[in-house]
MIBABA-309148 format. One record per residue: chain; x, y, z of N, C-alpha, C in turn; residue number from 0. Coordinates in pm, whole numbers. Atoms other than C-alpha are relative to their C-alpha. Layout:
<recs>
{'A'; {X; Y; Z}; {X; Y; Z}; {X; Y; Z}; NUM}
...
</recs>
This chain:
<recs>
{'A'; {-62; 61; -108}; {332; 9069; -4752}; {-117; -83; 70}; 0}
{'A'; {113; 75; -68}; {140; 8788; -4579}; {2; 49; 148}; 1}
{'A'; {21; -43; -141}; {-5; 8840; -4236}; {90; -48; 97}; 2}
{'A'; {-95; 57; -90}; {231; 8613; -4068}; {138; 70; -23}; 3}
{'A'; {-126; -64; 21}; {537; 8776; -4223}; {-15; 165; 45}; 4}
{'A'; {36; -126; -46}; {382; 9124; -4130}; {25; -1; 167}; 5}
{'A'; {-13; 11; -147}; {362; 9002; -3771}; {143; -16; 42}; 6}
{'A'; {-142; 23; -33}; {721; 8873; -3764}; {81; 126; -8}; 7}
{'A'; {-64; -126; 15}; {836; 9204; -3902}; {-17; 80; 119}; 8}
{'A'; {27; -94; -122}; {673; 9391; -3603}; {71; -64; 120}; 9}
{'A'; {-62; 77; -116}; {805; 9127; -3352}; {155; 28; 0}; 10}
{'A'; {-149; -21; 14}; {1168; 9158; -3497}; {44; 164; 45}; 11}
{'A'; {-48; -143; -36}; {1161; 9538; -3410}; {-4; 18; 147}; 12}
{'A'; {17; -8; -144}; {1113; 9467; -3034}; {132; -16; 59}; 13}
{'A'; {-123; 32; -78}; {1419; 9512; -2822}; {-27; -8; 144}; 14}
{'A'; {25; 13; -132}; {1377; 9375; -2479}; {81; 106; 89}; 15}
{'A'; {-84; -109; -88}; {1469; 9631; -2209}; {54; -67; 115}; 16}
{'A'; {-60; 70; -110}; {1557; 9365; -1952}; {90; -107; -55}; 17}
{'A'; {-92; 101; 42}; {1846; 9140; -1962}; {-48; -140; 2}; 18}
{'A'; {57; 121; -14}; {1658; 8850; -1853}; {-92; -37; -117}; 19}
{'A'; {70; 19; 118}; {1406; 8890; -2135}; {87; -15; -122}; 20}
{'A'; {-98; 26; 109}; {1701; 8918; -2388}; {36; -138; -2}; 21}
{'A'; {-39; 144; 11}; {1824; 8584; -2279}; {-114; -95; -28}; 22}
{'A'; {120; 93; 21}; {1486; 8418; -2289}; {-40; 4; -141}; 23}
{'A'; {46; -20; 142}; {1403; 8546; -2642}; {124; -59; -87}; 24}
{'A'; {-104; 62; 77}; {1745; 8441; -2775}; {4; -154; 25}; 25}
{'A'; {8; 136; -35}; {1712; 8103; -2600}; {-108; -62; -86}; 26}
{'A'; {119; 65; 63}; {1365; 8042; -2760}; {39; -3; -148}; 27}
{'A'; {-26; -4; 136}; {1492; 8132; -3104}; {107; -102; -35}; 28}
{'A'; {-101; 96; 21}; {1814; 7919; -3083}; {-52; -136; 17}; 29}
{'A'; {53; 135; -53}; {1621; 7621; -2930}; {-61; -55; -128}; 30}
{'A'; {96; 59; 100}; {1391; 7600; -3249}; {79; 10; -155}; 31}
{'A'; {-73; -44; 126}; {1614; 7768; -3522}; {133; -44; -18}; 32}
{'A'; {-146; 38; -18}; {1955; 7663; -3407}; {43; -148; -31}; 33}
{'A'; {-60; 126; 16}; {2182; 7374; -3508}; {138; 12; 50}; 34}
{'A'; {-151; -8; -26}; {2540; 7276; -3415}; {93; -63; -106}; 35}
{'A'; {-104; 62; 88}; {2849; 7203; -3620}; {127; -27; 87}; 36}
{'A'; {-136; 23; -55}; {3151; 7039; -3483}; {123; 87; -48}; 37}
{'A'; {-101; -90; 36}; {3434; 7286; -3466}; {154; -41; 33}; 38}
{'A'; {-118; 46; -41}; {3712; 7059; -3342}; {26; 31; 146}; 39}
{'A'; {-18; -18; -158}; {3844; 7014; -2987}; {-105; -6; 84}; 40}
{'A'; {115; 11; -88}; {3518; 6937; -2846}; {-79; 114; -3}; 41}
{'A'; {76; -130; 16}; {3379; 7265; -2951}; {-93; 17; -113}; 42}
{'A'; {99; 12; 110}; {3084; 7356; -3147}; {-22; 157; -56}; 43}
{'A'; {41; -128; 49}; {2980; 7635; -3384}; {-152; 0; -4}; 44}
{'A'; {151; -21; 6}; {2607; 7752; -3350}; {-42; 67; -140}; 45}
{'A'; {46; -69; 125}; {2416; 7812; -3671}; {-158; -15; 17}; 46}
{'A'; {143; -25; -7}; {2060; 7956; -3665}; {-50; 68; -119}; 47}
{'A'; {25; -45; 142}; {1887; 7996; -3993}; {-157; 66; -5}; 48}
{'A'; {146; -64; 29}; {1570; 8209; -4108}; {6; 44; -150}; 49}
{'A'; {5; -62; 134}; {1448; 8320; -4444}; {-42; 146; 4}; 50}
{'A'; {30; -150; -18}; {1363; 8666; -4295}; {129; 85; 22}; 51}
{'A'; {-109; -60; -42}; {1657; 8907; -4313}; {-15; 81; 132}; 52}
{'A'; {9; -81; -114}; {1508; 9128; -4045}; {7; -82; 122}; 53}
{'A'; {-18; 76; -110}; {1497; 8835; -3809}; {142; -16; 29}; 54}
{'A'; {-151; 22; -15}; {1866; 8768; -3867}; {71; 101; 51}; 55}
{'A'; {-69; -102; -55}; {1966; 9109; -3810}; {-31; 37; 144}; 56}
{'A'; {54; -32; -146}; {1754; 9138; -3494}; {67; -89; 85}; 57}
{'A'; {-64; 93; -111}; {1911; 8829; -3325}; {157; 22; -9}; 58}
{'A'; {-132; -48; -8}; {2261; 8950; -3435}; {30; 125; 102}; 59}
{'A'; {-20; -109; -89}; {2205; 9266; -3256}; {-27; -37; 148}; 60}
{'A'; {22; 52; -131}; {2041; 9090; -2948}; {114; -87; 60}; 61}
{'A'; {-121; 93; -49}; {2337; 8836; -2917}; {109; 84; 26}; 62}
{'A'; {-103; -104; -30}; {2582; 9134; -2934}; {-36; 62; 111}; 63}
{'A'; {37; -80; -129}; {2390; 9321; -2665}; {14; -80; 112}; 64}
{'A'; {-11; 83; -118}; {2356; 9038; -2422}; {163; -65; 17}; 65}
{'A'; {-116; 91; -26}; {2670; 8819; -2490}; {132; 75; -36}; 66}
{'A'; {-129; -48; 48}; {2912; 9061; -2652}; {59; -72; -114}; 67}
{'A'; {-52; 80; 113}; {2945; 8818; -2945}; {-44; 47; -135}; 68}
{'A'; {18; -52; 151}; {2983; 8913; -3308}; {-54; -113; -89}; 69}
{'A'; {43; 109; 100}; {2768; 8650; -3488}; {16; 49; -139}; 70}
{'A'; {-3; -34; 150}; {2832; 8652; -3864}; {-136; -45; -52}; 71}
{'A'; {135; 46; 76}; {2553; 8624; -4116}; {56; -41; -130}; 72}
{'A'; {-37; 71; 145}; {2597; 8375; -4418}; {-138; 12; -70}; 73}
{'A'; {124; -6; 93}; {2343; 8414; -4710}; {19; -121; -100}; 74}
{'A'; {-13; 118; 97}; {2258; 8096; -4913}; {-146; -9; -57}; 75}
{'A'; {135; 48; 64}; {1968; 7937; -5103}; {-55; -111; 74}; 76}
{'A'; {93; 134; -65}; {1697; 7698; -4978}; {-102; -16; -99}; 77}
{'A'; {110; 31; 88}; {1460; 7536; -5214}; {-135; 12; 75}; 78}
{'A'; {115; -39; -61}; {1104; 7642; -5150}; {-88; -137; -2}; 79}
{'A'; {63; 118; -14}; {885; 7349; -5010}; {-109; -12; -113}; 80}
{'A'; {114; 16; 89}; {646; 7195; -5264}; {25; 52; -143}; 81}
{'A'; {-31; -60; 130}; {812; 7368; -5557}; {92; -71; -75}; 82}
{'A'; {-91; 66; 96}; {1000; 7242; -5861}; {139; 56; 32}; 83}
{'A'; {-145; -41; -16}; {1376; 7254; -5869}; {27; 134; -79}; 84}
{'A'; {-29; -110; 50}; {1507; 7582; -5925}; {-77; 128; 58}; 85}
{'A'; {75; -98; -71}; {1255; 7779; -5724}; {74; 14; 138}; 86}
{'A'; {-63; -15; -126}; {1461; 7926; -5432}; {-33; 134; 69}; 87}
{'A'; {16; -125; -81}; {1445; 8166; -5138}; {145; 13; 51}; 88}
{'A'; {-128; -22; -74}; {1747; 8332; -4980}; {-12; -61; 146}; 89}
{'A'; {-3; 48; -128}; {1829; 8181; -4637}; {121; 65; 86}; 90}
{'A'; {-98; -67; -76}; {2006; 8385; -4379}; {37; -61; 134}; 91}
{'A'; {-40; 82; -112}; {2218; 8203; -4116}; {89; 83; 82}; 92}
{'A'; {-88; -58; -91}; {2361; 8347; -3806}; {110; -100; 46}; 93}
{'A'; {-107; 88; -36}; {2698; 8170; -3727}; {60; 52; 120}; 94}
{'A'; {-77; -34; -119}; {2852; 8185; -3382}; {112; -112; 26}; 95}
{'A'; {-112; 94; -11}; {3190; 8022; -3375}; {67; 1; 159}; 96}
{'A'; {-64; -7; -137}; {3395; 7920; -3059}; {63; 124; 33}; 97}
{'A'; {-52; -135; -41}; {3589; 8248; -3064}; {-88; 102; 29}; 98}
{'A'; {102; -103; -31}; {3264; 8431; -3041}; {-88; -58; 106}; 99}
{'A'; {69; 34; -112}; {3160; 8261; -2728}; {-110; -123; -24}; 100}
{'A'; {104; 91; 15}; {2962; 7965; -2866}; {-31; -93; 111}; 101}
{'A'; {17; 79; -99}; {3025; 7742; -2575}; {-66; 77; 113}; 102}
{'A'; {70; -72; -97}; {2925; 8009; -2323}; {-149; 23; -27}; 103}
{'A'; {158; -14; 34}; {2595; 8088; -2507}; {-61; -136; 11}; 104}
{'A'; {81; 123; -27}; {2522; 7712; -2507}; {-34; -38; 141}; 105}
{'A'; {14; 39; -144}; {2574; 7679; -2138}; {-98; 96; 61}; 106}
{'A'; {95; -98; -53}; {2381; 8004; -2046}; {-134; -15; -45}; 107}
{'A'; {144; 23; 58}; {2089; 7925; -2271}; {-56; -128; 60}; 108}
{'A'; {54; 145; -37}; {2063; 7565; -2118}; {-16; -96; -93}; 109}
{'A'; {3; 100; 109}; {2101; 7404; -2439}; {132; -105; 12}; 110}
{'A'; {-99; 112; -53}; {2425; 7236; -2286}; {3; 10; 145}; 111}
{'A'; {12; 15; -150}; {2416; 7118; -1935}; {103; -104; 51}; 112}
{'A'; {-95; 87; -46}; {2649; 6918; -1711}; {-66; -99; 102}; 113}
{'A'; {45; 117; -105}; {2566; 6585; -1534}; {127; -72; 30}; 114}
{'A'; {-107; 79; -40}; {2821; 6413; -1334}; {142; 31; -59}; 115}
{'A'; {-131; -44; 61}; {3102; 6617; -1467}; {20; 12; -151}; 116}
{'A'; {-10; 7; 153}; {3015; 6559; -1828}; {-110; 102; -58}; 117}
{'A'; {108; -84; 80}; {2841; 6806; -2076}; {-75; -85; -76}; 118}
{'A'; {84; 52; 102}; {2548; 6705; -2283}; {-96; 106; -42}; 119}
{'A'; {105; -88; 60}; {2297; 6870; -2511}; {-134; -24; 55}; 120}
{'A'; {132; 12; -56}; {1962; 6933; -2353}; {-109; -16; -108}; 121}
{'A'; {111; -3; 92}; {1625; 6895; -2508}; {-126; 69; 71}; 122}
{'A'; {99; -77; -76}; {1300; 7084; -2413}; {26; 126; 24}; 123}
{'A'; {-27; -138; -43}; {1247; 7419; -2269}; {70; 2; 135}; 124}
{'A'; {-90; -14; -130}; {1507; 7510; -2000}; {-76; 86; 85}; 125}
{'A'; {83; -69; -89}; {1288; 7601; -1722}; {41; 113; 75}; 126}
{'A'; {-37; -120; -63}; {1508; 7837; -1532}; {-9; 124; -75}; 127}
{'A'; {1; -126; 98}; {1495; 8072; -1834}; {-138; 68; 10}; 128}
{'A'; {138; -51; 8}; {1112; 8101; -1806}; {-86; 1; 131}; 129}
{'A'; {73; -6; -141}; {1036; 8148; -1437}; {-92; 121; 4}; 130}
{'A'; {78; -119; -24}; {898; 8501; -1471}; {-96; 18; -121}; 131}
{'A'; {104; -17; 115}; {600; 8607; -1687}; {53; 78; -103}; 132}
{'A'; {-57; -80; 101}; {791; 8861; -1882}; {104; -78; -86}; 133}
{'A'; {-89; 97; 71}; {1055; 8583; -1969}; {-67; -82; -70}; 134}
{'A'; {83; 94; 71}; {782; 8349; -2080}; {-56; 70; -136}; 135}
{'A'; {56; -49; 117}; {644; 8612; -2313}; {121; 24; -110}; 136}
{'A'; {-114; -8; 92}; {992; 8680; -2463}; {55; -141; -62}; 137}
{'A'; {-29; 129; 47}; {1059; 8314; -2505}; {-101; -38; -105}; 138}
{'A'; {87; 31; 107}; {745; 8271; -2693}; {16; 73; -128}; 139}
{'A'; {-15; -85; 111}; {825; 8558; -2924}; {133; -62; -74}; 140}
{'A'; {-128; 76; 57}; {1174; 8379; -2988}; {-49; -119; -82}; 141}
{'A'; {41; 116; 62}; {1004; 8063; -3069}; {-90; 31; -133}; 142}
{'A'; {95; -30; 110}; {736; 8235; -3306}; {104; 41; -108}; 143}
{'A'; {-86; -47; 92}; {1019; 8410; -3488}; {85; -103; -65}; 144}
{'A'; {-84; 100; 60}; {1201; 8087; -3536}; {-95; -107; -85}; 145}
{'A'; {84; 79; 82}; {919; 7846; -3639}; {-149; 29; -1}; 146}
{'A'; {148; -19; 12}; {580; 8009; -3604}; {-51; 48; -139}; 147}
{'A'; {68; -46; 120}; {330; 8091; -3862}; {-156; 20; 22}; 148}
{'A'; {152; -26; -7}; {-39; 8199; -3900}; {-59; 30; -116}; 149}
{'A'; {77; -12; 128}; {-294; 8198; -4155}; {-49; 145; -18}; 150}
{'A'; {65; -120; 24}; {-456; 8515; -4310}; {-131; -2; 81}; 151}
{'A'; {135; -5; -67}; {-731; 8603; -4057}; {-122; 37; -87}; 152}
{'A'; {109; -22; 85}; {-949; 8708; -4349}; {-58; -126; -44}; 153}
{'A'; {42; 129; 48}; {-967; 8341; -4450}; {-31; -99; 108}; 154}
{'A'; {22; 102; -112}; {-930; 8135; -4132}; {95; 30; 122}; 155}
{'A'; {-66; -33; -128}; {-793; 8153; -3780}; {83; -132; 33}; 156}
{'A'; {-96; 114; -32}; {-488; 7931; -3734}; {134; 57; 30}; 157}
{'A'; {-136; -28; -29}; {-160; 7982; -3562}; {73; -124; 60}; 158}
{'A'; {-76; 131; -35}; {111; 7719; -3520}; {136; -1; 19}; 159}
{'A'; {-154; 12; -11}; {453; 7633; -3409}; {28; -137; -52}; 160}
{'A'; {-34; 135; 69}; {611; 7363; -3626}; {150; -40; 67}; 161}
{'A'; {-113; 41; -83}; {874; 7169; -3399}; {38; -136; -49}; 162}
{'A'; {-62; 134; 31}; {1101; 6882; -3462}; {18; -82; 126}; 163}
{'A'; {-9; 67; -124}; {1125; 6800; -3102}; {-127; -22; 78}; 164}
{'A'; {115; 29; -67}; {843; 6615; -2921}; {2; 62; 138}; 165}
{'A'; {-28; -63; -133}; {991; 6729; -2586}; {-26; 153; 5}; 166}
{'A'; {28; -131; 13}; {988; 7086; -2696}; {-147; 37; -13}; 167}
{'A'; {140; -17; 34}; {634; 7058; -2825}; {-83; -11; 129}; 168}
{'A'; {79; 23; -137}; {504; 6921; -2497}; {38; 122; 106}; 169}
{'A'; {-19; -106; -95}; {670; 7186; -2297}; {-36; 134; -41}; 170}
{'A'; {53; -126; 74}; {562; 7463; -2543}; {-140; 15; 55}; 171}
{'A'; {134; 4; -32}; {207; 7350; -2477}; {-39; 22; 136}; 172}
{'A'; {4; -23; -140}; {253; 7365; -2104}; {26; 132; 36}; 173}
{'A'; {-29; -142; -23}; {408; 7703; -2118}; {-119; 99; -42}; 174}
{'A'; {117; -74; 58}; {111; 7840; -2331}; {-103; -14; 93}; 175}
{'A'; {85; 31; -97}; {-109; 7676; -2062}; {3; 73; 130}; 176}
{'A'; {-24; -74; -116}; {47; 7880; -1797}; {-57; 130; 3}; 177}
{'A'; {65; -138; 2}; {-118; 8193; -1905}; {-150; -32; 13}; 178}
{'A'; {144; 3; -19}; {-483; 8247; -1786}; {-70; 3; -122}; 179}
{'A'; {93; 3; 111}; {-759; 8133; -2016}; {74; -20; -135}; 180}
{'A'; {-76; 25; 133}; {-509; 8010; -2287}; {39; -141; 4}; 181}
{'A'; {-49; 130; 6}; {-442; 7680; -2420}; {16; -40; -163}; 182}
{'A'; {-60; 47; 149}; {-290; 7497; -2745}; {-44; -140; -19}; 183}
{'A'; {12; 131; 49}; {-354; 7183; -2932}; {122; -57; -35}; 184}
{'A'; {-123; 70; 39}; {-82; 6932; -3018}; {-36; -110; -89}; 185}
{'A'; {18; 100; 78}; {-75; 6706; -3324}; {144; -35; -69}; 186}
{'A'; {-116; 42; 68}; {183; 6515; -3521}; {-27; 19; -157}; 187}
{'A'; {19; 9; 152}; {230; 6585; -3899}; {136; -55; -62}; 188}
{'A'; {-119; 64; 50}; {480; 6327; -4032}; {102; 0; 115}; 189}
{'A'; {-110; 4; -94}; {795; 6372; -3829}; {-4; 138; 89}; 190}
{'A'; {6; -124; -72}; {690; 6714; -3712}; {-101; 7; 110}; 191}
{'A'; {106; -16; -110}; {500; 6812; -3390}; {-40; 154; 7}; 192}
{'A'; {63; -131; 25}; {267; 7098; -3427}; {-81; 36; 131}; 193}
{'A'; {69; -77; -106}; {146; 7317; -3141}; {-87; 107; -70}; 194}
{'A'; {96; -86; 76}; {-156; 7503; -3259}; {-110; 68; 61}; 195}
{'A'; {128; -65; -54}; {-445; 7741; -3187}; {-84; 31; -123}; 196}
{'A'; {94; -23; 102}; {-758; 7777; -3385}; {-115; 106; 39}; 197}
{'A'; {114; -95; -51}; {-982; 7987; -3151}; {52; 140; -24}; 198}
{'A'; {-38; -130; 43}; {-981; 8350; -3254}; {61; 78; 133}; 199}
{'A'; {-36; -86; -114}; {-961; 8492; -2903}; {132; -61; 53}; 200}
{'A'; {-125; 31; -39}; {-666; 8265; -2829}; {116; 65; -69}; 201}
{'A'; {-94; -47; 86}; {-477; 8372; -3126}; {28; 158; 22}; 202}
{'A'; {7; -150; -33}; {-559; 8738; -3032}; {85; 27; 122}; 203}
{'A'; {-76; 3; -131}; {-424; 8681; -2678}; {151; -22; -35}; 204}
{'A'; {-134; 33; 21}; {-103; 8518; -2819}; {78; 111; -56}; 205}
{'A'; {-60; -103; 71}; {-35; 8810; -3052}; {30; 106; 115}; 206}
{'A'; {-26; -107; -103}; {-67; 9039; -2751}; {111; -36; 103}; 207}
{'A'; {-99; 32; -74}; {153; 8831; -2527}; {143; 10; -50}; 208}
{'A'; {-120; -1; 58}; {422; 8816; -2768}; {45; 157; -40}; 209}
{'A'; {-25; -143; 21}; {413; 9193; -2818}; {-34; 53; -125}; 210}
{'A'; {38; -46; 144}; {267; 9209; -3170}; {-150; 94; 20}; 211}
{'A'; {128; -78; -31}; {8; 9490; -3065}; {-64; 38; -130}; 212}
{'A'; {51; -47; 124}; {-26; 9630; -3416}; {-71; -115; -79}; 213}
{'A'; {63; 125; 74}; {-101; 9272; -3568}; {-119; -28; 76}; 214}
{'A'; {114; 31; -85}; {-347; 9205; -3260}; {-124; 99; -42}; 215}
{'A'; {122; -90; 32}; {-544; 9520; -3357}; {-57; -20; -124}; 216}
{'A'; {45; 31; 147}; {-564; 9445; -3731}; {-80; -133; 15}; 217}
{'A'; {58; 127; -3}; {-657; 9080; -3633}; {-150; 4; 61}; 218}
{'A'; {123; -32; -77}; {-936; 9208; -3406}; {-100; 70; -84}; 219}
{'A'; {96; -80; 108}; {-1078; 9451; -3683}; {-52; -114; -114}; 220}
{'A'; {49; 92; 98}; {-1082; 9165; -3931}; {-104; -96; 63}; 221}
{'A'; {88; 89; -56}; {-1248; 8929; -3683}; {-131; 62; 18}; 222}
{'A'; {127; -73; -9}; {-1525; 9194; -3608}; {-75; 0; -127}; 223}
{'A'; {58; -8; 124}; {-1580; 9241; -3961}; {-62; -139; -59}; 224}
{'A'; {63; 133; 25}; {-1611; 8869; -4030}; {-116; -43; 60}; 225}
{'A'; {120; 43; -78}; {-1853; 8836; -3767}; {-121; 79; -37}; 226}
{'A'; {108; -90; 63}; {-2062; 9122; -3907}; {-44; -55; -122}; 227}
{'A'; {40; 57; 141}; {-2067; 8972; -4251}; {-72; -127; 16}; 228}
{'A'; {78; 139; -28}; {-2163; 8623; -4121}; {-126; 23; 42}; 229}
{'A'; {146; -27; -39}; {-2453; 8764; -3942}; {-87; 59; -96}; 230}
{'A'; {80; -53; 106}; {-2573; 8971; -4231}; {-41; -114; -79}; 231}
{'A'; {44; 118; 88}; {-2556; 8656; -4448}; {-86; -88; 56}; 232}
{'A'; {100; 98; -69}; {-2723; 8442; -4191}; {-147; 40; -11}; 233}
{'A'; {124; -54; 14}; {-3015; 8679; -4168}; {-61; 8; -132}; 234}
{'A'; {61; -12; 137}; {-3061; 8740; -4533}; {-18; -145; -58}; 235}
{'A'; {4; 109; 60}; {-3033; 8371; -4615}; {-105; -107; 80}; 236}
{'A'; {93; 78; -74}; {-3273; 8235; -4349}; {-130; 69; 33}; 237}
{'A'; {128; -64; -42}; {-3635; 8311; -4289}; {0; -38; 151}; 238}
{'A'; {32; 10; -133}; {-3780; 8323; -3929}; {12; -135; 60}; 239}
{'A'; {21; 142; -41}; {-3870; 7950; -3900}; {143; -78; -17}; 240}
{'A'; {-130; 79; 9}; {-3524; 7837; -4015}; {109; 51; 123}; 241}
{'A'; {-77; -59; -118}; {-3363; 8082; -3758}; {-28; -59; 133}; 242}
{'A'; {50; 58; -127}; {-3580; 7932; -3490}; {57; -132; 22}; 243}
{'A'; {-37; 137; -7}; {-3494; 7575; -3585}; {154; -10; 31}; 244}
{'A'; {-149; -18; -1}; {-3109; 7677; -3595}; {41; 33; 144}; 245}
{'A'; {-26; -37; -144}; {-3127; 7835; -3246}; {-41; -112; 92}; 246}
{'A'; {42; 120; -80}; {-3305; 7545; -3093}; {91; -114; 1}; 247}
{'A'; {-91; 106; 25}; {-3071; 7295; -3237}; {143; 40; 70}; 248}
{'A'; {-118; -45; -44}; {-2782; 7514; -3131}; {6; -4; 152}; 249}
{'A'; {13; 9; -151}; {-2904; 7534; -2758}; {11; -130; 33}; 250}
{'A'; {-13; 122; -41}; {-2922; 7163; -2752}; {145; -42; -21}; 251}
{'A'; {-139; 18; 20}; {-2577; 7136; -2898}; {101; 53; 112}; 252}
{'A'; {-63; -75; -114}; {-2439; 7386; -2632}; {-15; -61; 126}; 253}
{'A'; {32; 81; -123}; {-2610; 7185; -2360}; {94; -125; 5}; 254}
{'A'; {-86; 114; 19}; {-2428; 6877; -2476}; {137; 30; 43}; 255}
{'A'; {-156; -47; -7}; {-2095; 7054; -2502}; {30; 43; 153}; 256}
{'A'; {-19; -56; -128}; {-2139; 7212; -2154}; {2; -130; 92}; 257}
{'A'; {-8; 126; -95}; {-2210; 6861; -1992}; {138; -76; -17}; 258}
{'A'; {-142; 70; 21}; {-1887; 6721; -2158}; {101; 77; 58}; 259}
{'A'; {-118; -85; -61}; {-1678; 7027; -2055}; {-12; -6; 153}; 260}
{'A'; {-1; -1; -139}; {-1800; 6995; -1693}; {42; -149; 52}; 261}
{'A'; {-17; 126; -60}; {-1779; 6608; -1653}; {117; -64; -73}; 262}
{'A'; {-111; 76; 54}; {-1500; 6513; -1888}; {113; 94; -47}; 263}
{'A'; {-102; -98; 43}; {-1308; 6827; -2014}; {14; 0; -165}; 264}
{'A'; {5; -4; 153}; {-1323; 6941; -2383}; {153; -28; -46}; 265}
{'A'; {-135; 51; 41}; {-942; 6891; -2392}; {31; -149; -4}; 266}
{'A'; {-12; 124; 14}; {-993; 6526; -2363}; {-78; -66; -107}; 267}
{'A'; {58; 44; 123}; {-1192; 6494; -2684}; {101; -22; -109}; 268}
{'A'; {-92; 11; 125}; {-1042; 6397; -3026}; {1; 143; -45}; 269}
{'A'; {-14; -142; 31}; {-913; 6720; -3183}; {-120; 42; -101}; 270}
{'A'; {97; -57; 87}; {-1187; 6742; -3459}; {-133; 27; 79}; 271}
{'A'; {117; -18; -85}; {-1455; 6703; -3187}; {22; 116; 79}; 272}
{'A'; {-14; -128; -82}; {-1300; 6959; -2968}; {0; 130; -77}; 273}
{'A'; {-7; -140; 98}; {-1240; 7225; -3251}; {-155; 22; -25}; 274}
{'A'; {130; -42; 42}; {-1618; 7188; -3348}; {-78; 39; 136}; 275}
{'A'; {75; -40; -112}; {-1737; 7213; -2993}; {49; 138; 53}; 276}
{'A'; {-37; -154; -35}; {-1524; 7523; -2917}; {-48; 105; -88}; 277}
{'A'; {51; -107; 96}; {-1647; 7686; -3232}; {-138; 18; 31}; 278}
{'A'; {128; -20; -34}; {-1995; 7615; -3140}; {-35; 99; 116}; 279}
{'A'; {2; -95; -102}; {-1939; 7802; -2809}; {28; 139; -35}; 280}
{'A'; {-39; -142; 53}; {-1772; 8083; -2998}; {-113; 59; -74}; 281}
{'A'; {105; -45; 85}; {-2068; 8106; -3247}; {-128; -68; 26}; 282}
{'A'; {114; 73; -46}; {-2382; 8008; -3052}; {-117; 10; -101}; 283}
{'A'; {104; -14; 87}; {-2608; 8134; -3324}; {31; -49; -151}; 284}
{'A'; {-40; 26; 140}; {-2427; 8007; -3641}; {-70; -134; -36}; 285}
{'A'; {62; 108; 68}; {-2589; 7747; -3872}; {119; -109; -10}; 286}
{'A'; {-100; 103; 27}; {-2420; 7398; -3941}; {81; 42; -115}; 287}
{'A'; {-101; -50; 105}; {-2297; 7541; -4266}; {92; 90; 29}; 288}
{'A'; {-96; -105; -27}; {-2142; 7843; -4125}; {94; -65; 111}; 289}
{'A'; {-102; 67; -68}; {-1984; 7619; -3856}; {108; -72; -80}; 290}
{'A'; {-76; 69; 85}; {-1852; 7404; -4128}; {100; 85; -72}; 291}
{'A'; {-99; -93; 73}; {-1709; 7710; -4312}; {103; 63; 76}; 292}
{'A'; {-80; -73; -106}; {-1547; 7846; -4007}; {111; -108; 46}; 293}
{'A'; {-76; 102; -36}; {-1367; 7515; -3934}; {132; 8; -93}; 294}
{'A'; {-107; 5; 69}; {-1015; 7470; -4054}; {74; -143; 8}; 295}
{'A'; {61; -34; 125}; {-1014; 7290; -4286}; {-137; 1; -11}; 296}
{'A'; {147; -9; 10}; {-1378; 7373; -4393}; {-58; -147; -31}; 297}
{'A'; {64; 131; 47}; {-1622; 7079; -4412}; {-146; 21; -20}; 298}
{'A'; {137; -26; 40}; {-1982; 7037; -4540}; {-84; -28; 118}; 299}
{'A'; {100; 14; -110}; {-2296; 7043; -4337}; {-17; -135; 50}; 300}
{'A'; {6; 142; -62}; {-2325; 6663; -4303}; {101; -32; 83}; 301}
{'A'; {-115; 27; -86}; {-1992; 6630; -4166}; {-12; 79; 135}; 302}
{'A'; {18; -57; -114}; {-2070; 6884; -3907}; {-114; -55; 86}; 303}
{'A'; {102; 55; -66}; {-2398; 6729; -3818}; {46; -134; 56}; 304}
{'A'; {-49; 134; -54}; {-2214; 6387; -3763}; {81; 31; 136}; 305}
{'A'; {-68; -37; -120}; {-1986; 6566; -3517}; {-71; 36; 120}; 306}
{'A'; {90; -23; -124}; {-2266; 6707; -3299}; {-74; -134; 24}; 307}
{'A'; {63; 126; -48}; {-2436; 6357; -3311}; {111; -73; 88}; 308}
{'A'; {-88; 79; -84}; {-2120; 6217; -3163}; {18; 64; 128}; 309}
{'A'; {4; -91; -141}; {-2102; 6517; -2898}; {-120; -50; 71}; 310}
{'A'; {135; 39; -63}; {-2463; 6430; -2824}; {20; -150; 69}; 311}
{'A'; {-20; 153; -55}; {-2377; 6054; -2782}; {102; 5; 132}; 312}
{'A'; {-78; -12; -101}; {-2090; 6136; -2558}; {-69; 56; 139}; 313}
{'A'; {78; -64; -121}; {-2293; 6373; -2330}; {-100; -80; 71}; 314}
{'A'; {101; 76; -60}; {-2582; 6144; -2298}; {65; -124; 81}; 315}
{'A'; {-62; 101; -70}; {-2333; 5871; -2204}; {43; 40; 139}; 316}
{'A'; {-61; -48; -128}; {-2184; 6095; -1927}; {-110; 22; 94}; 317}
{'A'; {106; -18; -96}; {-2530; 6162; -1792}; {-65; -127; 65}; 318}
{'A'; {67; 120; -48}; {-2622; 5793; -1731}; {57; -32; 139}; 319}
</recs>
């Protein structure tokens, strides 16, 4: 089982104790995993799909507990991305029909609103749902169970939410930023909008915020082990002169990054430069090769050198 699937399995076992958090988590999941089918008479059927049966059962239970609605579960096949025809996974779809309160659920989750007497489908994160800190955490859990994924921390640090809505993506980035010392990047990948994190401490904090405490502890253990191995390799492969040169260069790079951070803000750098700068601050003693290997995707030493040269150029321009 992948680390991402293991984390989702843990999250799917969490049953919120407060009604407001139940609603927030349901809303987050339906916002990104749900779609609507016309059911006639101006009514809709809600369909929310996942490839994880534990997630489908979790939200069936949660929706029953909060709304008193008996959502059905339909099982079908979906072709695996990037695979040849005939390679399929099972897909589990929660189906909430009009007789099971689909209209009420749409209105209470803020997915359907009223303006000037007419109903309309909303976009983005419905802010009244995420007013309190506990509900923000539950909403993030719902989003991650719907469209979240993360890499194996033994190989790289990367957590992302893959979204179809630009509005939801921007709202999610703001929601993540509402937590102290936490931020996320935003990029486009084709027609998808990706909210992502690459800094290890941010990913660890996010796991804790969502309630994946077991995954967070395993992540931290792996992170510590990677740091120790990296340090051992660095010492064994470098003599004292090389270490001195590396540290001197790193100190200069950190000084340039601090200038940019104070006068411009790292968030205003292009993503590749921001990622490199943040990684240098996280690994002040690492060589260019080690920085390159820790980036996602990894790059060679010359590429890292060019990025630090660009950061130096920006910093010197800000000092003029």
